[in-house]
C-alpha positions in Angstrom: 52.0 28.4 -18.1 49.2 29.6 -20.3 47.5 26.1 -19.9 48.2 26.2 -16.2 46.5 29.6 -15.7 43.5 28.5 -17.7 43.2 25.4 -15.6 43.5 27.5 -12.4 40.8 29.9 -13.6 38.4 27.1 -14.5 39.0 25.4 -11.3 38.5 28.5 -9.3 35.3 29.2 -11.2 34.0 25.8 -10.1 35.1 26.3 -6.5 36.5 22.8 -6.0 38.8 23.8 -3.2 42.6 24.0 -2.9 44.8 22.1 -5.4 48.0 20.4 -4.2 51.0 19.7 -6.4 54.0 17.5 -5.4 57.3 18.8 -6.8 60.8 17.5 -5.8 59.4 15.5 -2.9 57.6 18.5 -1.4 53.9 19.3 -1.4 52.8 22.8 -2.7 49.4 24.4 -2.6 48.1 26.3 -5.7 46.5 29.7 -4.9 43.1 30.4 -6.4 44.0 34.0 -7.1 46.9 35.2 -9.3 50.2 34.3 -7.9 51.0 30.9 -8.9 52.4 28.2 -6.6 53.0 28.8 -2.9 55.5 26.6 -1.1 53.6 26.3 2.2 52.4 23.3 4.2 48.7 23.2 3.6 46.3 23.7 6.4 43.8 20.9 6.9 40.4 21.9 5.5 37.3 19.7 5.7 36.3 18.2 2.4 32.8 19.1 1.4 30.7 16.7 -0.6 28.1 19.2 -1.7 28.2 22.6 -3.1 27.1 25.7 -1.2 23.8 25.9 -3.0 22.9 22.4 -2.0 19.8 22.1 0.3 18.4 19.3 2.4 14.7 18.8 3.4 14.2 16.8 6.6 11.4 14.2 6.3 10.2 12.4 9.5 9.2 8.8 9.1 6.4 7.0 11.0 8.7 5.8 13.8 9.8 9.4 14.6 6.2 10.5 14.4 5.1 7.7 16.8 7.9 8.6 19.2 6.9 12.3 19.1 3.2 11.4 19.6 4.2 9.2 22.6 6.0 12.1 24.1 3.0 14.4 23.7 0.6 11.7 24.9 2.1 12.0 28.4 0.5 15.4 28.9 -3.0 16.9 28.8 -3.1 20.3 27.1 -5.8 22.8 28.2 -6.2 26.6 28.1 -6.8 28.9 30.9 -9.4 31.7 30.9 -6.6 34.2 30.0 -5.8 32.0 26.9 -2.5 30.6 28.3 -1.6 27.1 27.5 -1.6 24.8 30.5 -0.5 21.2 30.5 -0.7 18.5 33.2 0.8 15.1 33.3 -1.4 12.1 32.8 -1.7 9.4 35.4 0.6 6.4 35.4 -2.4 4.1 34.9 -3.5 5.8 31.7 0.1 5.9 30.4 0.5 2.1 31.0 -2.9 1.4 29.6 -2.1 3.3 26.4 1.3 1.5 26.0 -0.2 -2.0 26.5 -3.1 -1.2 24.1 -0.6 -0.2 21.5 1.1 -3.6 21.8 -2.0 -5.6 22.7 -1.2 -8.3 20.1 2.0 -9.2 22.1 0.0 -10.2 25.3 0.6 -13.9 26.1 -2.6 -14.4 28.1 -5.4 -12.6 30.0 -6.8 -15.6 31.9 -7.2 -14.6 35.5 -6.8 -10.9 34.8 -9.4 -8.6 36.4 -12.3 -8.0 34.0 -12.8 -4.4 35.1 -9.2 -3.5 33.9 -9.5 -5.8 30.9 -12.6 -3.9 29.7 -10.7 -0.6 29.9 -7.8 -2.2 28.0 -10.2 -3.5 25.3 -11.8 -0.1 24.9 -8.4 1.6 24.6 -7.3 -0.9 21.9 -10.7 -0.6 20.2 -10.3 3.2 20.0 -6.9 2.7 18.3 -8.6 0.2 15.9 -6.2 -2.6 16.8 -8.9 -5.3 16.1 -9.3 -4.2 12.5 -5.8 -5.0 11.5 -5.5 -8.2 9.4 -3.2 -10.5 11.4 -2.4 -8.8 14.7 -6.1 -7.9 15.2 -7.2 -11.5 15.2 -4.4 -12.5 17.6 -5.3 -9.7 20.0 -9.0 -10.5 19.9 -8.4 -14.2 20.6 -6.7 -13.2 23.9 -9.8 -11.5 25.1 -12.3 -14.1 23.9 -10.3 -16.9 25.5 -10.3 -15.2 28.8 -13.7 -13.5 29.0 -16.1 -15.2 26.6 -19.6 -13.7 26.7 -18.3 -10.4 28.2 -16.6 -9.7 24.9 -19.7 -10.5 23.0 -22.9 -12.3 24.1 -25.1 -11.4 21.1 -24.1 -11.0 17.5 -26.3 -9.6 14.7 -24.9 -10.1 11.1 -28.2 -9.8 9.3 -27.5 -9.1 5.6 -23.8 -8.6 6.5 -22.4 -11.3 4.2 -19.4 -9.2 3.3 -18.4 -8.8 6.9 -18.7 -12.6 7.3 -16.4 -13.2 4.3 -13.8 -10.6 5.4 -13.8 -11.3 9.1 -14.7 -15.0 9.3 -11.8 -16.0 11.6 -12.6 -13.1 14.0 -16.2 -14.1 14.1 -15.3 -17.7 14.8 -13.1 -16.6 17.7 -16.2 -15.4 19.7 -17.2 -17.8 22.4 -20.3 -18.3 24.6 -22.6 -16.4 22.3 -26.3 -16.8 23.3 -27.8 -15.1 20.2 -26.7 -15.2 16.6 -28.5 -13.6 13.7 -27.3 -14.7 10.2 -30.5 -13.8 8.4 -30.4 -13.0 4.6 -26.7 -13.9 4.2 -27.1 -16.6 1.5 -24.5 -18.8 3.2 -25.6 -22.2 1.8 -25.1 -25.7 3.2 -21.3 -25.8 2.8 -20.3 -22.6 4.5 -17.6 -22.8 7.1 -19.5 -20.7 9.6 -22.4 -23.1 9.6 -20.0 -25.9 10.3 -18.5 -23.8 13.2 -22.0 -23.7 14.7 -21.8 -27.3 15.6 -18.5 -26.8 17.6 -18.4 -26.8 21.4 -17.5 -23.1 21.4 -21.0 -22.2 20.3 -22.9 -24.8 22.4 -24.2 -21.8 24.4 -26.3 -20.5 21.5 -30.0 -20.3 22.5 -31.3 -18.1 19.7 -30.3 -18.9 16.1 -31.8 -17.0 13.1 -31.0 -18.5 9.7 -33.7 -16.9 7.6 -33.0 -16.9 3.8 -29.7 -18.7 3.7 -30.3 -21.1 0.8 -30.3 -24.1 3.3 -31.5 -27.5 2.3 -32.1 -30.8 4.0 -28.4 -31.7 3.7 -27.4 -28.5 5.6 -29.9 -29.3 8.4 -28.6 -32.9 8.5 -25.0 -31.7 8.9 -25.9 -29.0 11.4 -27.9 -31.3 13.7 -25.6 -34.3 13.5 -23.7 -33.6 16.8 -26.9 -33.2 18.7 -28.5 -36.4 17.2 -25.4 -38.6 17.6 -23.2 -37.2 20.4 -25.7 -35.0 22.3 -23.4 -32.1 21.8 -23.4 -28.9 19.7 -26.7 -26.9 19.7 -28.3 -28.9 22.4 -29.3 -25.7 24.3 -31.2 -24.1 21.4 -34.4 -22.4 22.3 -35.4 -20.3 19.3 -34.7 -21.3 15.7 -35.7 -19.4 12.5 -35.4 -21.3 9.2 -37.9 -19.3 7.2 -37.4 -18.4 3.5 -35.4 -21.5 2.8 -37.5 -23.2 0.1 -35.1 -26.2 -0.3 -36.0 -27.5 3.2 -38.6 -30.3 3.0 -40.4 -32.6 5.4 -37.2 -34.7 5.6 -35.2 -31.7 6.9 -37.8 -30.9 9.6 -37.4 -34.5 10.9 -33.8 -33.6 11.8 -35.0 -30.8 14.1 -36.8 -33.3 16.4 -33.5 -33.8 18.2 -33.8 -30.2 19.6 -35.8 -31.2 22.7 -35.4 -27.8 24.4 -36.8 -25.9 21.4 -39.5 -23.4 22.4 -40.0 -21.4 19.2 -39.6 -22.5 15.6 -40.3 -20.7 12.3 -40.4 -22.7 9.1 -42.5 -20.3 7.0 -41.5 -20.2 3.3 -40.0 -23.7 3.3 -40.7 -26.4 0.7 -43.0 -28.6 2.8 -45.1 -31.1 0.9 -47.5 -32.2 3.7 -47.9 -29.3 6.0 -50.5 -30.9 8.2 -48.3 -34.0 8.8 -45.4 -31.7 9.8 -47.6 -29.8 12.3 -48.8 -33.0 13.9 -45.3 -34.4 14.1 -43.9 -31.3 15.8 -46.7 -31.2 18.3 -46.5 -34.9 19.2 -42.7 -35.3 19.4 -41.4 -32.0 20.8 -44.6 -30.3 22.0 -44.6 -27.3 19.6 -48.0 -25.9 18.8 -48.8 -24.1 15.5 -49.3 -20.3 16.2 -52.2 -18.5 14.5 -50.5 -15.1 14.9 -46.9 -14.0 14.2 -44.6 -14.5 17.2 -42.6 -11.6 18.6 -39.5 -13.9 18.8 -39.1 -13.7 15.0 -39.4 -10.0 14.3 -35.5 -9.7 14.3 -35.5 -6.7 16.7 -34.6 -8.7 19.8 -31.2 -9.8 18.5 -28.6 -7.1 18.6 -24.8 -6.9 18.9 -24.0 -6.6 22.6 -20.8 -6.8 24.5 -17.3 -5.1 24.6 -16.8 -5.7 20.9 -20.0 -3.9 19.7 -18.0 -1.0 18.3 -15.4 -3.4 16.8 -18.1 -5.1 14.7 -19.2 -1.6 13.5 -15.6 -0.8 12.6 -15.4 -4.0 10.5 -18.6 -3.0 8.7 -17.3 0.5 8.0 -14.0 -0.9 6.7 -15.9 -3.2 4.3 -18.1 -0.4 3.1 -15.1 1.9 2.5 -13.5 -0.9 0.5 -16.6 -1.3 -1.6 -16.8 2.4 -2.6 -15.8 2.9 -6.3 -13.0 5.2 -7.0 -13.7 8.4 -9.0 -11.0 7.7 -11.6 -12.2 4.1 -12.3 -15.3 3.7 -14.5 -16.6 0.3 -15.2 -17.7 -0.6 -18.7 -21.3 -1.0 -19.5 -20.9 -4.7 -20.3 -19.2 -5.3 -16.9 -22.0 -3.5 -15.1 -24.6 -5.7 -16.9 -22.6 -8.8 -16.2 -21.9 -8.3 -12.5 -25.0 -6.3 -11.6 -24.3 -3.3 -9.4 -26.7 -3.1 -6.4 -27.0 -0.5 -3.7 -26.7 -1.3 0.0 -30.1 -1.5 1.6 -30.3 -0.5 5.3 -34.0 -1.2 5.7 -35.6 -4.5 6.5 -34.6 -6.9 3.7 -37.5 -8.7 2.0 -36.8 -12.1 0.6 -38.4 -11.5 -2.8 -37.2 -14.8 -4.2 -39.3 -16.9 -1.8 -42.4 -14.7 -1.4 -44.7 -17.1 -3.4 -43.7 -20.1 -1.3 -44.2 -18.1 1.9 -47.7 -17.0 0.8 -48.6 -20.5 -0.3 -47.6 -22.2 2.9 -48.7 -19.4 5.2 -47.4 -18.6 8.6 -45.7 -21.7 10.0 -44.5 -20.5 13.4 -44.6 -22.8 16.5 -44.3 -22.4 20.2 -44.6 -24.3 23.4 -47.8 -23.5 25.4 -46.2 -23.7 28.8 -43.5 -21.1 27.9 -44.8 -17.6 28.7 -41.9 -15.6 27.3 -42.1 -17.2 23.9 -45.1 -15.9 22.0 -48.4 -14.2 21.5 -49.2 -10.5 21.9 -52.0 -11.7 24.2 -49.4 -12.6 26.7 -48.6 -8.9 27.0 -51.9 -8.3 28.8 -51.1 -11.0 31.2 -47.7 -9.6 31.8 -49.3 -6.2 32.3 -51.6 -7.6 35.0 -48.6 -9.2 36.7 -46.9 -5.8 36.6 -49.9 -4.1 38.2 -50.0 -6.7 40.9 -46.3 -6.2 41.5 -46.7 -2.5 41.7 -49.5 -2.8 44.2 -47.3 -5.1 46.3 -44.5 -2.6 46.1 -46.8 0.2 47.2 -48.1 -1.9 50.1 -44.6 -2.7 51.1 -43.6 0.9 51.1 -46.6 1.9 53.2 -45.7 -0.9 55.6 -42.2 0.4 55.8 -43.4 3.9 56.5 -45.8 2.7 59.2 -43.1 0.6 60.9 -40.6 3.5 60.6 -43.1 5.8 62.4 -43.5 3.2 65.1 -39.8 3.1 65.5 -39.6 6.8 65.8 -42.4 6.8 68.4 -40.5 4.2 70.4 -37.5 6.5 70.9 -36.8 7.5 74.5 -36.5 11.1 75.7 -32.7 10.7 75.9 -32.6 9.6 72.3 -34.6 12.6 71.1 -32.3 14.9 73.1 -29.3 13.2 71.4 -30.8 13.6 67.9 -31.6 17.3 68.6 -27.9 18.0 69.3 -26.9 17.3 65.7 
């Protein structure tokens, strides 16, 4: 009995609940207080897994947070002048637009879909940064580029953005019907996949191509112009081409450019030409390009900008790349590693090709244009354009005077009944 009471006291101290004892085929409950065994049928009591001091902290996962956000997204919350909270329901169109943009990568096709609504859908998905996601972003972007082509992007400037090219190469290759592409100062080389993509039919619409300072050689030009020379496909619509600051391009490589019959402006300054005079005569005789004595405005790199629905998307890509490049505070590179890899700051100003400055100065300005093309060259053409604008303005003024004179005549031709009718309003 002494051991029994000790057991009862210890068990009651731990508060493990009632204890049941079977004796002579009957079930007895042991009281926690003094009194021993009670011969009563026990009442059912729920079994507790945790002690009374146990606490639980509720943590909401992302799915719950997304569901809660979707519930609040259905309303617009504002405040009245008195400071009271007012909410109004969003339109069904905005709710559906938000839902589709959240699941934009699951769209089968957008071909034939109205472009006005598609632009709003693209902007909504862009605001949610759907196109920056690794796999689903590419799949969603391809649906838009397949259906709308140049509306998504008609001009793309990737000047000195070689990291964006390496990170988002497949996304860049998905753009179709580009008319202007600036790849200056990216050091791509002859074997880069993007240069091979330039020869594909998807980019046959490119009219302005800037490949300044890309470590190109005659082999790269031969590969890039092969579809035009052999199959009459590829870059057959090219009008402006910049190959400056590529010292490995020689007279042989310039010979491959003669297949671009529509070429209006060409820049080969800073290339490794051996016989400059022979190249100048050859370009003039075969494709009608004349050597310019002054720099052409087509090669100042200010005319090519990123334009289209995906303009902010390209900026998001660049920001993501720059964020990934930022060194963490807790990581410090060794001095030997810094000397080996060479840490350079990002330069936002105009990049100068310092490696090829001697060749550029030696060969001079080698920019060419066609004389019969007015929009291609020469600051002197601006005066002519100005005179044309003056003439057009004079014509417009004369036309407006003529309209006023004819309108007065029309008013004079009104009858007395017409005047009475007008005066009644």
